[in-house]
N, C-alpha and C positions, 0 to 999 in steps of 0.2 A: 438611727440606723434601720437605713432603707429595709423595705419588705419585696417581696415576690409579687407582683401584681397576679391575681385572682385569674388573669386571661391567660397566663404562662403554665399555671399549675397541669395541665394537661403535657403529655409526652411531646407531642407532636409540635406543641406552639411554644413549648421551650427550648425543641432544637431550634426551631425558627430563631429564638431570640438569641441563642447562641452564635448562629451563622454571624450577626454584629458583632458577638464579644469575641470570639477567638477567630484568629487567623486561619485560612486553608491550611491542613499538613500539621496541625498544632498539636502537638503528641501530648504536650499535659492537659491539654482541653480533652481531649479525647479519650485518655485515661481517666481522667475527673469523671467524664459521663459513663465510661464501660462500669467505672466502682460503684458510682452512687446513685446512676439514674439521670437521665436529660434533669428533672426537674431540681432531685435535692441539691446536686451539683451547681447548677443555676443559682440557686436558694444562697449556697454558701458563697458564691462570688458576688452576690448583689448585696447580702447582707454582711459584707465585709467578716467573716469569719478568716479568723489569722491565720488557721492552717492550710487555707484555698490560696493558690500560688497567687503571688504577690502581684504579679505581671497582669494577671486576668482581673483582680481585684482594680488596679490602679484603671484598667481598661471601660471597665463597666461605670466607673463613676462619672457621674451627669448623662448618662445615655437613658433614653425615652424607649427601652424595649418593646413596651406595648404598642408606642405609635408604630414603629417597623414592622411589627406583628400586623397590625390592625391595616399600616398602607397598604403591604401584599395582598393580603384578603381583599380587600377593597377591588384591588386590581382584579383578581380572579385566580391570582399565581397560586398552585397548589406546593405545599411541602411535601416531599417525598423522604421517606425516613426506612431504615433499617428494616427487613419483616414484610414492610407492603409489597402488594406485589409486582407493583413499578420500580421497585428497587432494583440499580443493575447490579446484578450479583456477582459480579466482575471485582466491583468495588471493595468487597469484603478482604479480597488479599493484599490489599494495602496496610502497610503498619499504622500509617494514620489515617484509614477511610474518611470521610465526611460525617459530618454528626448527622447533617441533614441537606437535602438537596433543593434548591428552588426551581421549578417546573413550569414552564408556561405553554401550551398547542395540545395540538387535538391526538397527538401520537402518546402511544403506552408505552415507557420509557424502559421500562424493563423487560416487554415482548421483543420491542425494536433491537434493544443490545443484545440479545441474546444469536439475534442474525445482523451485525453489523460489521463494518470496515470502515478504520480509520483511514484517512486522504492527509497528510501532511505534507508541509514542503518549504521553499524560500515564498517570503511576500516579495522580493525583487525576483520574481520569475520570469524566465524567457517564454516567447511563444510557443517554443517546443512543448515548456515544461506547463503552459498552462491547456493546452491542445491533447497533452497528455491525461492530466488529472480529470477535463473534462470529459474526456472519453470513458473512463474506469468510473465517472460518478454516475454517468447515463447509462453504462453498459449493468453495472451492479446489481440492479433493481431487476433487471429481467431475471436474474438466478434469483432473486428472493431477500435481496442484500440491499441495509438501511446505511447510507455513510454518513459518518460521523465524522467532525471536524471543528477548527476552531472560530469559524466567521473572518476569519482577518483578508488580508490583502493577497494578490497573489496565487498561491496553490488552492488557500483553503476555499477561496470566492470560485475558483474553477470549478476545485471537485462540487460543492454545494452547487452552484449555477446547473452544472452537468444533470445532478439529480434532479432537481428542478423539472427541468426542461422535458423530462421523461414523466413527472407525477410524480417520481417516487418519493421514498418520505429520507430525510435527511434531518440530522441534530447539528444544532450548534453549540458548544459549549464553553461560556463566555466566563473571562477572567475578571470582569466585574459585575454589578448589579443588572437585575434582566429590565430596569428603567433605563439603563447608562452602556445602549449598543455601543460597539466599539470593534474597528474604527467608524465614524461617525458615517463617513460618503459610504457606508455598507448597509447603513439604515433602511434602504427600501429590501435588499437582500434578505435582512435578518428579518425583518419584519412577515417577508414570504415563507421565511423556517418556520416564525412564530405560528401564522395561519393552518402552516399544512402540517408541521412534522413537530420540532419540540427546540425552545430555548433551555439551555440545562444551565445553573450558576450556584457554587457554594456560598457566594456571598450573597450579603442580605442586601436589599434595596437601598440605592444611593451609592455604593459600594464603588470605587474608581477602580479602574483596573491598572496594575502596578507591574513592576518586571516581576517579583516576587510571587504573586498571584499568577500570572502568565505561566512562571513555572510549575505552580502548583496542579493548575490547569492541565498542564499534559497531562498527570498522571493518572488523571480521569479518564482524558480520550484514550490513552494507553492500556486502560484495565478494564472500561466499561467494553470493549469490543473484541470481537475474536482474532483480531490481527490487526497489524500496520505497515501503511504502504506511502513509503517517502517520495513524491516526486521533488525532483531538486534541492539540494541543500550543500552548502560550502562546508569547510571543513568544523567552523564552529557557527554550528546551525542548533536553534530551540527547535527543532523537528528532529534532531538526531537525538535528545532530551527525548523527546517523546517516545522515538523509538528502542532508546537504551530503556527506558521504563516499560515496554511493551515484554521487551526479551528478556528482562528482568524479572518478568512477572510470568516466563512462559506461553509468550503469545508469539505468535510467529509474524515477522517481519518481512517485506517484500520490498527490494529496493529496486525504483529506473534509471537505468543507466542513461547518461547524456552524454554529448559531444565529449571526446576527449579533451579539447580545447576549453572547456566550460567551466567557469571557476565556480559556478553556480553549482555545479553538479561534483563537484571534487568530493565532498565530504560523502554523497552517494557512492563514487566509485572507491572510494577507501573502505567503505562497512563491506564491499563484495568483497575487494582485495583482501580484509581479514578475516572476510569468512562469517562474518555477524548478520549478514543478510543476505535474501534468495534473491535473485537477479529475476523481475517481474517484467512482461513489456507488455502485457495486454488482460483483460476480464478473465481469458479464459485460464490464464497463467496463476492471477489473483485468486480463481477459486481452487485451482489445484493447491494453491499454498493452506488457504484458510478452509479449503471444506471439509464433506465427508470424502473419506478414504477410501479410494477405488471407486467412486461416484463423480465426483466431479475433476478429474483427472484432465489434464490438457491433455489433446490431441496430440500425439508425436509429430514431428514437422520433418519433410524431409522436400528434396527437390522434387522435379517430375522423374518417373518413371521411366526409363532409358529399355532398350530391346536390350544394349550391353549388360544392363544391370544382372543381367540373371546368368550372364556368358560365363563359361570357367576361365580361370587365372590366364591359360594359356590364350584362347581364343582372343580373352580381352587385350592381351601382347601385340597379335598379329593385328586387331583389328585396329591399335594406336599407331602401329607403326604404316598402317595404308595412308596414299598420299589422297587429298580430298578434290584435288583437281586432276592433274597428271597422271595416270597411271603407270605402277609399275611394274618392273620384272620381278618374280619370284624370288630369286635369291636377294636383291635388294630388301625386299619388304622381310624376306630372313633373318638378314644381318642386322636391320632395325631392331627388330624386336627379340632377338639374341638367340633364335632358334633355328636346328638345321631346319634344311629346304623339307624333310620327309612332314617332318612336325607344322611347318608352313601351311603345307597342301592340307594335308587334315585338316588344320582349322580356319582354310580358306573355303573349305566345303561346306564345313559349318556356320559359318558366317554369310554365304553366299543362301543357303537355307533360310535363315535369320531375317535376310533381308538386309540386313548392315553391310554386305560387299557384292559388287560387279565385277565379273570378268570382262575384258575389254582385249579380245584376241586375246594373247597367250601374256597379258599383264591386268594387273589385280588396281581397284583402288577403293575408296568406301562409295556406300548408294549414294548419288547425288541428290542434295535439299538435304543432308543431316551430319552434324558436326559430330566430334566426342568430345569429352570434357579434357584431353589431354593435349598438354601444345605439343607432343611430339607429333599430332597430326597434322598439323601446320608446320613443322621443319620437314616433314616427309615429303609433303606439297610442293615444296620448294627445292626438294630433289627433283620430285618429277621422275621421269623416265633415266633420270641421271645414275647409271650403274654405281654402284660400289663394292670393292673388293668381298668375294663370298667364297665361300669353299665351290668347290668343282661339284657338280650334280652327276651322280652313277647315273652309269646307264646313259 
């Protein structure tokens, strides 16, 4: 019968060995560790005790767990475990939280995650999506936020690169071991993240990225951050899986809209339509979503303020009825405004004082060089001095 190596009789390194024994999200392993402690649970599996889950006992057979741990320690990688100051507290909300996390890089993972935003999206993204992700990645550090993503092609890459471009902190959560950067063509990007931020993995060194591990990786991105932003996602997208995990755990989800004809944004549009995510278009709106209530609110947006914005309703009707080119007689203006001549005369006096209407003889038009927002102005301009049927003016 196998015996647990002495090097694995400390909780931290027993948890490190568990990263090789159990798949991410394996509830059986998590329950065993929570019940017995990492060391005793590992001993039960290694020593093939009959009451330990058979799948775990089978998986551990033939593994050199001590070598896995020693290899990681030689690389200088650290095993972050629950209770450490560096442990991302948001992970505790998971039904099957990681038993431990392999981390490499100078960033304090726990401190970073307290103020971090996940940016996820399509691998096969458009130039539009890449630009938005890059702008978000570059803008969030100015507000004190780190950016977390998965180092994949497309949106992930753009978000990481945007943050790196302004020397911000970014974290990449990998689906394989820290020695298996994926995709390989992003190795240079991943090396930069390793040097300035942090690489994180639930998988032991040597572990390959697999479909199931990508899905389990998503739950970490969703819960170790304070909110998730989706930039381009099709109707069946792994990014929406991450967003769903975030929403299920009470994290806000922001969704960036795309062109209505874009299939790569169809999932984003469906989420907005279903009310699952909040539409966001820039850093200010992201901060409004994930930031401090009443402090990080996005500014209210409106068009330019015009003099007529403060006018009473009757005066706005008369202004909209005034032509912009050839002046019109007062009865013509009154008819277009739906008012009587007396009301129209009163409004014209106020509009003249406001500088938005001008008298030309006994006729009136809008002050040259300005246009109202009303299409009626152009219509009246076409009428020009042409008279319309109007009530007779008394006196």
